[in-house]
C-alpha positions, 0 to 999 in steps of 0.5 A, spaced: 574 382 179 582 382 178 586 388 181 590 392 176 596 394 180 596 401 177 601 407 179 597 413 178 600 420 177 607 418 178 612 415 174 617 410 175 624 412 177 630 408 175 633 404 181 640 406 183 645 401 185 644 394 186 636 392 186 637 386 190 634 387 197 636 383 204 634 376 205 630 378 211 626 383 208 624 378 202 623 372 207 618 377 211 614 379 204 614 372 202 611 370 209 606 375 209 604 374 202 603 367 203 599 367 210 595 374 209 595 377 202 595 372 197 593 377 192 598 382 194 604 385 190 610 389 193 612 396 191 619 399 192 621 406 193 628 409 194 631 415 197 634 419 192 636 425 196 644 426 195 644 430 201 641 425 206 644 419 210 638 415 207 640 415 200 639 409 196 635 406 202 629 402 200 622 402 202 616 397 201 609 397 200 604 392 200 599 393 194 593 390 193 585 389 193 585 387 201 591 392 203 590 399 205 594 401 199 590 399 193 595 403 188 601 407 188 601 414 188 605 420 191 601 420 197 603 412 198 610 414 198 609 419 203 616 423 202 619 428 197 626 424 197 623 417 196 621 415 189 617 409 186 622 405 183 618 398 181 616 392 184 619 386 188 619 380 185 618 375 190 622 369 187 628 373 185 628 378 191 630 384 186 626 390 184 623 390 177 620 395 172 614 391 171 609 387 176 611 380 177 607 375 174 605 368 179 
C-alpha cells in the first residue's frame, strides 16, 4: 500500500524568507533517507513568532510509513509558534509546497 503523505487538520503556511536549507541539514536528510527510510518524505515547519529569537528557524520531520510520524498534524509540529510550511525537496534543498516526487 502506497503511503499518502497527508496533512490532516492543518493548513500549509507560506514560508518566510529563503526556502533553502543548510547543506549540512540536507546531506543528513539525504543520507537517512537512502540508508534507513527509503519511503520517507521530510516536512518543514518554521517559527513565525515575531517576538522570538527563533523567528525564521526551520524544523524538519521525517514522515512516512516506517517513521513515527505518519502524517503532519498540529501535534507533529509540537509548538504554537511553528507552522507547517511545506516539504523538503532532497534534490534542490528547498522547501516546496507539494510533496516531491522521486
